[in-house]
C-alpha positions as CSV (number, residue, x, y, z in Angstrom):
1,M,30.2,-2.0,32.7
2,A,32.7,0.8,31.7
3,A,33.9,3.6,34.0
4,P,31.3,6.8,33.3
5,D,34.3,8.9,32.1
6,Q,34.7,6.2,29.4
7,P,33.0,7.1,26.0
8,L,29.5,5.5,25.5
9,W,31.0,3.0,22.7
10,A,33.2,1.5,25.2
11,W,30.2,0.0,27.1
12,L,29.9,-3.7,26.7
13,G,26.6,-5.6,28.0
14,R,24.9,-9.1,27.6
15,G,21.7,-10.0,27.9
16,A,18.6,-11.9,26.0
17,W,17.3,-8.7,24.9
18,C,19.7,-5.6,24.2
19,L,18.3,-2.1,24.7
20,V,20.8,0.6,23.4
21,L,20.3,4.2,23.4
22,G,23.1,7.0,22.6
23,A,25.8,8.0,20.4
24,R,28.5,5.8,19.2
25,C,27.4,2.9,21.1
26,L,28.5,-0.6,21.0
27,V,26.7,-3.8,22.7
28,L,27.3,-7.4,22.5
29,G,24.5,-9.0,24.0
30,A,22.0,-11.7,22.6
31,R,24.3,-11.6,19.7
32,C,23.7,-8.4,19.1
33,L,25.9,-5.5,17.6
34,V,25.3,-1.7,17.6
35,L,27.8,1.2,16.0
36,G,26.5,4.6,15.6
37,A,24.3,7.3,16.9
38,W,20.7,7.7,17.1
39,C,19.5,4.0,17.7
40,L,17.3,2.0,19.0
41,V,17.4,-1.6,18.8
42,L,15.2,-4.4,21.0
43,G,15.6,-8.0,19.7
44,A,18.2,-10.5,19.4
45,W,20.5,-11.5,16.3
46,C,20.7,-7.4,15.8
47,L,23.0,-5.4,13.8
48,V,23.3,-1.7,13.7
49,L,26.1,0.5,12.3
50,G,25.9,4.4,12.5
51,A,23.4,7.3,12.2
52,W,22.3,5.2,8.5
53,C,21.2,2.1,10.3
54,L,21.9,-1.2,9.1
55,V,20.1,-4.4,10.7
56,L,20.1,-7.9,9.5
57,G,17.9,-10.5,12.2
58,A,14.5,-11.8,13.6
59,W,12.0,-9.6,15.7
60,C,14.2,-6.4,15.3
61,L,13.1,-2.8,16.1
62,V,15.3,0.5,15.0
63,L,15.0,3.7,15.0
64,G,17.6,5.5,12.9
65,A,18.1,8.3,10.8
66,W,14.6,7.7,9.5
67,C,13.9,3.7,9.6
68,L,11.5,2.1,11.9
69,V,11.8,-1.8,10.8
70,L,9.6,-4.7,12.9
71,G,9.7,-8.0,12.0
72,A,11.8,-11.6,11.1
73,W,14.9,-11.6,8.6
74,C,14.8,-7.9,7.8
75,L,17.4,-5.6,6.2
76,V,17.3,-2.3,6.6
77,L,20.0,0.4,4.9
78,G,19.6,4.2,6.6
79,A,17.4,6.9,5.3
80,W,17.3,5.2,1.8
81,C,15.9,2.1,3.1
82,L,16.2,-1.3,2.2
83,V,14.4,-4.4,3.8
84,L,14.0,-7.7,2.5
85,G,11.5,-10.2,5.2
86,A,8.5,-12.2,5.3
87,W,6.7,-9.9,7.9
88,C,8.3,-6.3,7.8
89,L,7.3,-3.0,8.6
90,V,9.2,0.4,7.6
91,L,8.8,3.8,8.0
92,G,10.4,6.5,6.3
93,A,11.5,8.3,2.8
94,W,12.2,7.0,-0.6
95,C,11.9,3.4,1.0
96,L,12.5,0.1,-0.9
97,V,11.1,-2.5,0.4
98,L,10.8,-6.2,-0.3
99,G,9.4,-9.1,1.5
100,A,6.9,-12.1,1.2
101,W,4.7,-10.4,-0.8
102,C,5.4,-6.9,-0.9
103,L,7.7,-4.2,-3.0
104,V,7.5,-0.4,-2.2
105,L,9.7,1.8,-4.0
106,G,10.3,5.7,-3.0
107,A,8.4,8.2,-2.0
108,W,5.9,7.6,-4.5
109,C,5.5,3.9,-3.3
110,L,4.7,0.5,-5.5
111,V,3.1,-2.5,-3.4
112,L,2.7,-5.6,-4.7
113,G,1.3,-8.1,-2.1
114,A,-0.7,-11.4,-2.3
115,W,-3.7,-9.3,-3.8
116,C,-2.7,-5.3,-3.8
117,L,-1.3,-3.0,-6.2
118,V,-0.8,0.8,-4.6
119,L,0.8,3.8,-6.0
120,G,1.4,6.3,-3.3
121,A,3.5,8.2,-1.2
122,W,5.0,7.9,2.6
123,C,3.7,4.4,2.3
124,L,3.6,1.8,5.0
125,V,4.0,-2.1,4.3
126,L,3.2,-5.0,6.2
127,G,3.3,-8.5,5.9
128,A,1.4,-10.8,3.2
129,W,-1.5,-9.4,4.1
130,C,-0.4,-5.6,2.5
131,L,-1.2,-2.2,5.0
132,V,0.1,0.5,3.3
133,L,-0.6,4.0,5.3
134,G,0.8,7.2,3.4
135,A,-0.1,10.9,2.1
136,W,-3.1,9.3,0.0
137,C,-3.1,5.3,0.3
138,L,-4.2,2.7,2.6
139,V,-4.5,-1.1,1.7
140,L,-5.5,-4.0,3.6
141,G,-4.9,-7.4,2.7
142,A,-6.3,-9.9,0.2
143,W,-10.0,-7.8,0.9
144,C,-8.3,-4.5,-0.2
145,L,-9.2,-0.5,1.4
146,V,-7.1,2.2,-0.1
147,L,-7.9,5.8,0.9
148,G,-6.2,8.4,-1.1
149,A,-6.3,12.1,-2.1
150,W,-9.5,11.2,-3.8
151,C,-10.3,7.1,-3.2
152,L,-12.0,4.5,-1.3
153,V,-12.0,1.4,-2.5
154,L,-13.0,-2.3,-0.8
155,G,-11.6,-5.4,-1.7
156,A,-12.8,-7.6,-4.5
157,W,-16.2,-6.2,-4.5
158,C,-14.9,-3.0,-5.0
159,L,-16.2,0.5,-4.0
160,V,-13.9,3.8,-5.9
161,L,-14.5,7.3,-5.0
162,G,-12.7,10.3,-6.5
163,A,-9.9,11.1,-9.6
164,W,-6.5,9.6,-10.4
165,C,-7.2,6.1,-9.0
166,L,-5.6,2.9,-10.1
167,V,-6.8,-0.4,-8.1
168,L,-6.5,-3.9,-9.1
169,G,-8.1,-6.6,-7.2
170,A,-9.8,-9.8,-7.4
171,W,-11.9,-8.6,-10.2
172,C,-11.4,-4.8,-10.1
173,L,-9.4,-2.0,-12.2
174,V,-10.1,1.2,-11.9
175,L,-8.3,4.4,-13.4
176,G,-8.7,8.4,-12.5
177,A,-11.3,11.1,-13.1
178,W,-11.8,9.5,-16.4
179,C,-13.3,6.0,-14.9
180,L,-12.5,2.5,-16.5
181,V,-13.7,-0.3,-14.4
182,L,-13.8,-3.7,-15.6
183,G,-14.8,-7.1,-13.1
184,A,-17.9,-8.4,-11.6
185,W,-20.2,-6.4,-9.2
186,C,-18.6,-3.2,-9.5
187,L,-19.9,0.1,-7.9
188,V,-18.1,3.3,-9.2
189,L,-18.9,7.3,-8.4
190,G,-17.0,9.1,-10.5
191,A,-17.0,12.8,-11.7
192,W,-20.2,12.3,-13.2
193,C,-21.0,8.4,-13.4
194,L,-22.6,5.5,-11.4
195,V,-22.2,2.1,-12.3
196,L,-23.7,-0.9,-10.3
197,G,-23.6,-4.4,-11.7
198,A,-21.6,-7.0,-13.6
199,W,-19.1,-6.9,-16.2
200,C,-19.1,-3.1,-16.7
201,L,-16.9,-1.0,-18.6
202,V,-16.9,3.3,-18.0
203,L,-15.1,5.6,-19.8
204,G,-14.7,9.3,-19.2
205,A,-16.9,11.9,-17.5
206,W,-19.1,12.7,-20.5
207,W,-19.3,9.5,-22.8
208,C,-20.4,6.7,-21.0
209,L,-20.0,3.1,-22.5
210,V,-21.8,0.1,-20.7
211,L,-21.2,-3.7,-21.6
212,G,-23.2,-6.5,-20.1
213,A,-26.3,-6.7,-18.1
214,W,-28.1,-5.5,-14.8
215,C,-26.1,-2.4,-15.1
216,L,-27.3,1.2,-13.9
217,V,-25.4,4.6,-14.9
218,L,-26.3,8.1,-13.9
219,G,-24.7,11.1,-15.4
220,E,-24.9,14.7,-16.1
221,T,-25.1,13.9,-20.0
222,C,-25.8,10.2,-19.7
223,P,-29.2,10.3,-17.9
224,K,-30.7,7.4,-20.5
225,M,-30.4,4.8,-23.1
226,T,-30.3,5.0,-27.0
227,L,-29.8,2.3,-29.5
228,G,-28.8,2.8,-33.2
229,N,-32.6,3.0,-33.9
230,G,-33.0,5.8,-31.2
231,Y,-34.8,2.8,-29.0
232,L,-34.9,4.4,-25.0
233,G,-34.7,1.9,-22.6
234,S,-33.9,0.9,-18.9
235,C,-30.2,0.1,-18.4
236,I,-31.1,-2.8,-16.3
237,D,-32.0,-5.1,-19.2
238,E,-33.9,-8.4,-17.7
239,E,-32.6,-10.3,-20.7
240,R,-29.2,-9.6,-20.2
241,S,-28.4,-9.9,-23.6
242,K,-28.0,-6.5,-25.1
243,M,-25.1,-3.9,-25.4
244,R,-26.2,-0.2,-25.2
245,Y,-24.5,2.9,-25.5
246,L,-25.2,5.8,-23.7
247,V,-24.4,8.9,-25.4
């Protein structure tokens, strides 16, 4: 070990698992190298450079200018983060993440996973089964959960509440206060509309359109069904063969 009066970076240690705290640090252990300030590294096959941290290796934890990374085969670059890996966890501002299934871009994050597409801010992404935590979003895996400014979405069997939402799941697509839903067995609660059934399409807060069978629509200005001949009927059609418009 270096003498106490020597700079911290002059300290050299060896071990299976390296822990480094301080400024201008240099550590060589289980193939670990750390250079810089404000860094914490725990794991093997690690490389960290400066306050703007760079990490290469497996099972690494790095706390730098803005970065936190947990996983295997990860690359992280400073406050403006870049991560490449299969099971990566990244926290920071203006981050780019490329993993087994994940893609995240900037403060307004885009995540592409096994089954997920999410647009939000301040995002956290984990592995092939995606987890996104941010100012506006939460997404979990193939069966997706999204909590946003106004949004709640659950999996292939989707539930959406609020405005300005974009969700792509096994069967569902939802867009904003002026809602568009395409899929099977969808439940949508929007500005004025409630739709429950299969193969449903809903547009707008004032003008609702429903195509398919076994649908229920409730709206401020859409209280009933009409056909071209003025016929009034229920949105639930046992024949499941008619197209009806709500006006």
